[in-house]
C-alpha angles and dihedrals in degrees: 000000000000123000091256091057094055109088093216092068086068102067117199138174116295119237122224089254091055090052094054120135115254095190098280129126101264142000133270094253091057091049092050091054093053094046094046092049090055103033105022134256093286086076089076087084090056092048090048091050091052092047093050096050098038095044109126093011113144116223119210123181117218118207130182138119122263112284099032093108099255093143093053091045093052092047090053093044095051097033088227138091091224136120125178126206148046127299103251107197141009130309115340093338102102144113125249132167129222112208115203144167112222119181089342095307124115118236136180117201112198109209105208127191093227126220129302101055109160093223099043133061114238093231090055088053089052091052090052089056089049088052089055091053091047094053102035102025097083091055106040141044113255095228112167152301135259120209109199117207128188107236091211091070123097096209144358114283117234091255091051091050089052090050093052092048091047090050091054093050095040096048102030128221094285086064097049091096088062093058118093123192107213116200109202147182096042091146090067092065127078116240097260093047090046091059091049094049091045089058091048091050091050088053090050089057091065103028105041136058087280089075094074090058098039096041107024123179128260122342097353120115118234129246122244139253121215124182104207118218097011118132113211136187125241090277093053095253116147115255107169145331117256115232112243091223103037102036103043097135094052093044089049091050091050094050094047091047089055091052092048092047097052107021110029094092107035123184113214112250122181109236117241090237088059092050091052094047090048088058090055097258113155114243092242090053098051121112090249092057091046089052089059093051098041122104107250096219097042098048142049138193120243136165122251128167090354096306137096113247138180117247134174114259090245094052116100118253113258118263112248108268135169114259118265113237110226123199114246115232118231094249141018106233097192093064098046089095111023093182091061088063093050090243119157090235097143094049089054092047087055088054089050089055092050092049091050090050090050092056092041091055090044089055093047094051097036085237120206119206102257131131090240092056092044090060089051093051091045091053091048091052092049090053090049096043100104092040091051094050092050097041112110101134141027127031121332115277127261125200 
């Protein structure tokens, strides 16, 4: 298909419906102003291209420390050994996205390094996540989060506890139902050990920081638990663990069924971090930032006025109260110049371009989700890499 045949190369006025908020941090018009100021008005065509090919795409964050099996899970979920994007950070601590089409719907899974990296400050990691929302938020639907847990563990590590607390404060209690705790690597345990770890994990669900997500107070809907690679009978009883090398099709089907069940029809929920920033709260003073700095043993997360907050362990739990509706200001000053906040906004916008090009090429070739086709798409993206990075005006690149 030539550039002239692609409808996105013919930009037109956006309707109010097209400008609707999908749960991100700001709107498309604000993003366009920032991009145009830095790259010139010709970039509108690039922004329109991204919007066209990412429209309706569901974004899901994936958290979990190294070694929990995130990479294998994402490969099984997407059906492809493919990640798109730049390495943002040092060593293995970086962000990549996994684009996928599941049951005809477009998804982007953002593989995050999590908190607690020895060579990176937690607040800097949070700012990277904010950059992702700034760049991708206007184009996609912020749909949910997966927290991947290694079933061989006896308890949450301190870094995992911090991540769960941060998720609560970042997302807010209205978003808890969009968080799924994924227990993983069951096939690496013998049957007797598997039963023991299953009992320990069930205990974790009620006695750790997971409890606030899986059994929230009052009117809030709970998050979900998904045991990856476990075959069950019709009553839900565990039968056996599926080997990650020998049972790939069944494990893939299970994972994709989970995504379809809980994320296929997302309802837009404004993130708590967005509500706080709308009120003029500085990023470093939000509940999410406080969750990163708080001592795990000496503090707890509770819900007050419809938002997750950090309290000392000795402080009484808040009395159930209706949420306080706060007026939304007409603009969000802190995002008017992303570079002034040292955010990696432009790196994430490059990733947005690559994701849009991935779906564009998938549309052009009527791509099916097979490993063979994924290698073809990956090769196409590698050929286009330099052109993509330098493309800020004119029609989209071709190899």
